C-alpha positions as CSV (number, residue, x, y, z in Angstrom):
1,M,58.9,-10.6,-35.3
2,A,56.7,-7.8,-34.0
3,R,53.0,-8.2,-35.1
4,R,50.1,-6.3,-33.8
5,D,46.3,-6.4,-34.4
6,V,45.0,-3.4,-36.2
7,E,41.7,-2.0,-37.4
8,F,40.7,0.9,-39.7
9,D,37.7,2.5,-41.2
10,A,36.6,1.8,-44.8
11,E,33.9,4.3,-45.3
12,G,31.8,3.2,-42.4
13,V,32.9,-0.5,-42.3
14,T,35.7,-1.5,-39.9
15,L,38.3,-3.8,-41.4
16,R,40.6,-5.8,-39.1
17,G,43.9,-7.5,-39.5
18,W,47.6,-7.4,-38.6
19,F,50.5,-5.1,-39.0
20,Q,53.8,-7.0,-39.4
21,E,56.7,-4.6,-38.7
22,A,59.8,-4.6,-40.8
23,E,62.8,-6.1,-39.1
24,G,65.7,-3.7,-38.5
25,A,64.1,-0.8,-40.3
26,G,65.2,1.9,-37.8
27,G,62.6,4.3,-39.3
28,P,59.8,4.5,-41.8
29,A,60.0,1.6,-44.2
30,P,58.1,0.4,-47.3
31,T,54.7,-1.2,-46.6
32,V,53.1,-4.0,-48.6
33,V,49.3,-4.1,-48.4
34,M,47.7,-7.6,-48.6
35,A,44.3,-9.3,-48.6
36,H,43.2,-12.8,-49.5
37,G,41.2,-14.3,-52.3
38,Y,37.7,-15.6,-52.8
39,S,36.1,-16.1,-49.4
40,A,39.5,-16.8,-47.8
41,V,40.5,-15.3,-44.4
42,K,43.9,-14.0,-43.4
43,E,44.8,-17.0,-41.3
44,M,45.0,-19.1,-44.5
45,Y,48.7,-18.6,-44.9
46,L,49.0,-14.8,-45.3
47,D,51.0,-14.7,-42.1
48,R,53.8,-16.6,-44.0
49,Y,54.1,-14.0,-46.7
50,A,53.9,-11.1,-44.1
51,E,56.7,-12.7,-42.1
52,L,58.8,-13.2,-45.2
53,F,58.4,-9.6,-46.3
54,A,59.1,-8.3,-42.8
55,A,62.4,-10.3,-42.6
56,A,63.5,-8.5,-45.7
57,G,62.8,-5.0,-44.3
58,L,59.3,-4.5,-45.5
59,N,56.2,-3.8,-43.4
60,A,53.1,-5.8,-44.2
61,L,49.5,-4.7,-43.6
62,V,47.3,-7.8,-43.8
63,Y,43.5,-7.5,-43.4
64,D,40.3,-9.6,-43.8
65,N,38.0,-8.5,-46.6
66,R,34.8,-6.8,-45.6
67,N,32.0,-9.3,-44.7
68,F,34.6,-12.0,-43.9
69,G,36.7,-13.2,-41.0
70,D,37.4,-10.5,-38.3
71,S,36.2,-7.6,-40.5
72,D,32.7,-6.1,-40.3
73,G,30.3,-5.6,-43.1
74,T,27.0,-7.0,-44.4
75,P,25.7,-9.0,-46.0
76,R,28.0,-11.5,-44.4
77,Q,29.8,-13.8,-46.9
78,E,29.1,-11.5,-49.8
79,I,32.0,-10.7,-52.2
80,D,31.8,-7.5,-54.1
81,P,35.0,-7.2,-56.1
82,W,34.7,-3.4,-56.6
83,A,34.1,-2.9,-52.8
84,Q,37.3,-5.0,-52.2
85,V,39.2,-2.9,-54.7
86,R,38.1,0.3,-52.8
87,D,39.1,-1.4,-49.5
88,Y,42.7,-1.9,-50.8
89,R,42.8,1.8,-51.3
90,H,41.4,2.5,-47.8
91,A,44.1,0.1,-46.5
92,I,46.7,2.1,-48.4
93,T,45.5,5.3,-46.8
94,Y,45.5,3.7,-43.4
95,A,49.0,2.4,-43.9
96,T,50.3,5.9,-44.8
97,T,49.1,7.2,-41.4
98,L,51.3,4.8,-39.5
99,P,54.7,6.1,-38.2
100,E,56.4,2.9,-39.4
101,T,55.3,3.5,-43.1
102,D,57.2,5.5,-45.7
103,A,54.2,6.8,-47.6
104,D,56.2,7.1,-50.8
105,R,57.0,3.4,-50.9
106,I,53.8,1.3,-51.0
107,G,53.4,-2.1,-52.6
108,V,50.3,-4.2,-53.1
109,W,50.2,-8.0,-53.1
110,G,47.2,-10.2,-54.0
111,S,46.5,-13.8,-54.7
112,S,43.7,-15.5,-56.7
113,Y,40.7,-13.1,-56.6
114,S,42.7,-10.4,-54.8
115,G,45.5,-11.1,-57.4
116,G,43.0,-9.5,-59.8
117,H,42.2,-6.7,-57.4
118,V,45.8,-5.6,-57.2
119,L,46.0,-5.3,-61.0
120,V,43.1,-2.8,-60.8
121,V,44.5,-1.0,-57.8
122,A,47.9,-0.6,-59.3
123,A,46.4,0.8,-62.5
124,I,44.2,3.5,-60.8
125,D,46.1,4.4,-57.6
126,R,49.5,5.9,-58.2
127,R,50.5,5.7,-54.6
128,V,51.3,2.1,-55.5
129,K,55.0,1.7,-56.4
130,A,55.1,-2.0,-57.0
131,V,52.6,-4.8,-57.5
132,V,52.6,-8.6,-57.2
133,A,49.7,-10.7,-58.5
134,Q,49.9,-14.4,-57.6
135,V,47.7,-17.0,-59.4
136,P,45.4,-14.1,-60.3
137,L,41.9,-14.1,-61.6
138,V,42.2,-11.9,-64.7
139,S,38.7,-12.3,-66.2
140,G,35.6,-13.4,-64.4
141,Y,33.8,-13.7,-67.7
142,D,36.4,-16.1,-69.2
143,N,37.0,-17.9,-65.9
144,L,33.3,-18.8,-65.4
145,R,33.2,-20.2,-68.9
146,A,36.3,-22.2,-68.3
147,L,34.7,-23.8,-65.1
148,V,31.0,-24.1,-66.0
149,R,29.6,-26.1,-68.9
150,A,27.9,-23.8,-71.5
151,D,24.6,-25.6,-71.1
152,F,24.6,-24.8,-67.4
153,L,24.9,-21.0,-67.8
154,D,21.3,-20.3,-68.5
155,G,20.4,-22.0,-65.2
156,F,22.9,-19.8,-63.4
157,R,21.3,-16.7,-64.9
158,A,17.9,-17.8,-63.9
159,Q,19.1,-18.2,-60.3
160,F,20.7,-14.8,-60.3
161,D,17.5,-13.2,-61.5
162,A,15.4,-15.1,-58.9
163,D,17.8,-13.9,-56.1
164,R,17.5,-10.3,-57.2
165,L,13.7,-10.6,-57.1
166,D,13.8,-12.2,-53.7
167,R,16.1,-9.5,-52.3
168,F,13.7,-6.8,-53.8
169,H,11.0,-8.3,-51.7
170,G,13.1,-8.3,-48.5
171,K,14.2,-11.9,-48.4
172,D,17.6,-13.1,-47.2
173,P,20.3,-13.5,-49.9
174,A,20.6,-16.9,-51.5
175,M,23.7,-18.8,-50.5
176,V,25.9,-21.3,-52.2
177,P,28.9,-23.4,-51.0
178,V,32.3,-22.1,-51.8
179,V,33.5,-25.6,-52.5
180,A,31.9,-29.1,-52.7
181,E,33.5,-32.5,-52.6
182,D,31.7,-33.4,-55.8
183,P,33.0,-31.0,-58.5
184,L,29.7,-31.4,-60.4
185,A,27.7,-30.2,-57.4
186,P,26.7,-26.5,-57.1
187,S,29.6,-24.4,-55.7
188,A,31.4,-21.2,-56.4
189,L,34.8,-22.9,-56.9
190,P,34.0,-26.2,-58.6
191,T,37.4,-27.9,-58.7
192,P,38.8,-30.8,-56.6
193,D,41.8,-28.9,-55.5
194,S,39.6,-26.1,-54.2
195,W,37.7,-28.6,-52.0
196,A,40.9,-30.1,-50.7
197,W,42.7,-26.9,-49.9
198,F,39.8,-25.0,-48.3
199,T,38.6,-27.9,-46.1
200,R,42.1,-28.8,-45.0
201,T,43.2,-25.2,-44.3
202,H,40.0,-24.6,-42.5
203,E,40.8,-27.6,-40.2
204,L,44.5,-26.7,-39.7
205,R,44.5,-22.9,-39.5
206,A,41.2,-21.0,-40.0
207,P,38.3,-22.2,-37.9
208,N,36.4,-19.0,-38.7
209,W,36.3,-19.7,-42.5
210,R,32.8,-20.5,-43.6
211,N,32.0,-22.7,-46.6
212,E,29.4,-20.4,-48.1
213,V,29.0,-17.2,-50.1
214,T,26.0,-15.3,-51.4
215,L,24.8,-16.3,-54.8
216,R,25.3,-12.7,-55.9
217,S,29.0,-13.1,-55.2
218,V,29.1,-15.6,-58.1
219,E,27.2,-13.2,-60.3
220,M,29.6,-10.3,-59.5
221,L,32.6,-12.6,-60.3
222,A,31.2,-13.2,-63.7
223,E,31.0,-9.5,-64.4
224,Y,34.5,-8.6,-63.2
225,N,37.4,-8.3,-65.6
226,P,40.7,-7.0,-64.1
227,V,42.5,-7.6,-67.4
228,D,40.8,-4.5,-68.8
229,Y,43.1,-2.5,-66.5
230,I,46.4,-4.3,-66.9
231,A,47.8,-2.1,-69.7
232,Q,47.3,0.9,-67.4
233,I,49.6,-0.4,-64.6
234,S,52.7,0.9,-66.4
235,P,55.0,2.5,-65.3
236,T,54.4,0.8,-61.9
237,P,56.5,-2.4,-61.9
238,L,54.3,-5.6,-62.2
239,L,55.3,-9.1,-61.2
240,L,52.8,-11.8,-62.4
241,L,53.0,-15.3,-60.9
242,P,50.7,-17.8,-62.6
243,A,50.9,-21.5,-61.7
244,R,51.9,-24.0,-64.4
245,N,48.9,-26.3,-63.8
246,D,46.2,-23.9,-62.5
247,V,42.7,-25.2,-63.3
248,L,40.9,-22.7,-61.0
249,T,42.2,-19.5,-62.6
250,P,43.5,-21.0,-65.8
251,T,47.2,-20.5,-66.6
252,H,46.6,-19.5,-70.2
253,L,44.3,-16.7,-69.2
254,A,46.9,-15.1,-66.9
255,I,49.7,-15.4,-69.5
256,A,47.5,-13.9,-72.1
257,A,46.8,-11.0,-69.7
258,Y,50.5,-10.6,-69.1
259,E,51.0,-10.0,-72.8
260,R,48.7,-7.0,-72.6
261,A,50.7,-5.4,-69.8
262,R,53.4,-2.9,-70.5
263,E,56.9,-2.6,-69.1
264,P,58.3,-2.8,-66.5
265,K,56.9,-6.2,-65.9
266,R,58.1,-9.8,-65.2
267,L,56.4,-13.2,-65.5
268,E,57.5,-16.2,-63.4
269,I,55.6,-19.5,-63.7
270,L,55.1,-21.2,-60.4
271,P,55.3,-25.0,-60.1
272,G,52.1,-27.0,-59.5
273,G,48.5,-25.9,-59.3
274,H,46.6,-22.9,-57.9
275,F,46.9,-23.8,-54.2
276,D,50.5,-25.1,-54.2
277,A,51.7,-21.5,-54.0
278,Y,50.6,-21.3,-50.3
279,V,52.0,-24.5,-49.0
280,D,54.5,-26.8,-50.8
281,G,55.3,-24.1,-53.3
282,F,55.6,-21.3,-50.8
283,T,59.3,-20.7,-51.4
284,A,58.7,-20.6,-55.2
285,S,55.9,-18.0,-54.8
286,G,57.1,-16.0,-51.8
287,H,60.8,-15.4,-52.7
288,P,60.1,-13.8,-56.1
289,A,57.5,-11.5,-54.5
290,R,59.9,-10.6,-51.7
291,D,62.7,-9.8,-54.2
292,W,60.4,-7.8,-56.5
293,F,59.3,-5.6,-53.6
294,G,62.9,-5.4,-52.4
295,E,64.1,-4.3,-55.8
296,H,61.4,-1.6,-56.3
297,L,60.6,-0.4,-52.8
298,L,63.9,-0.8,-50.9
299,G,66.1,0.1,-53.9
């Protein structure tokens, strides 16, 4: 399948990724815009989804988030969710300039943190004609409280405030690991399956992934609530794919968010935990997404 490297401007920051061309299109085809989740880079299995979509007649534009992987941007390893939402919109604009793209048939796909982003993008950008949110983060506020003991929260706030003061005085951003082998050690994603997936996928597929993010990335996660936008997605068709045993972006939060969405919408529960969607559960996650985009973009 034809895939080429691409880059595009996002208000002064160059984002880089791949364009996977739809098979057998014979002309402009629908394009699905895709980026990864919290600190992850495109090599962490996004190629599998892009190839699946392309085989079904859908182009796929995959890119690394700003400050990560092959994309430019500083501070490196900083995750600003609102900047990433805007970058989805820049990617959509870029996709519409490509001769392979039918600009009236754009879909967005996201997973985990970007699963939350696409809920926001679909609500505010009517160029989007279908959206798939896989194992999404729907509320940073609730998610942080599900993962961090209540008596630890004041300590986090003190660290956030100290980092802001240090930055004001010109010091480098404070950094924290994305994952740690000890789930009680400081990290952004403190679950055993996060440690296992990121470290294993780094070894197998993504040598350019780095096990660190800025401390402010954690603060901004706590402030970010995509669920506030979910009712505004309608009438754009929404497919939500939470995992049955998700302990990182808890299943019950995603299902509760789905109840706030309006039609047209569909909920499918994936087997396993948060990271099973990418590997052993790829068929279970990829095929419903492919079919949803096929139904609403190919017609």
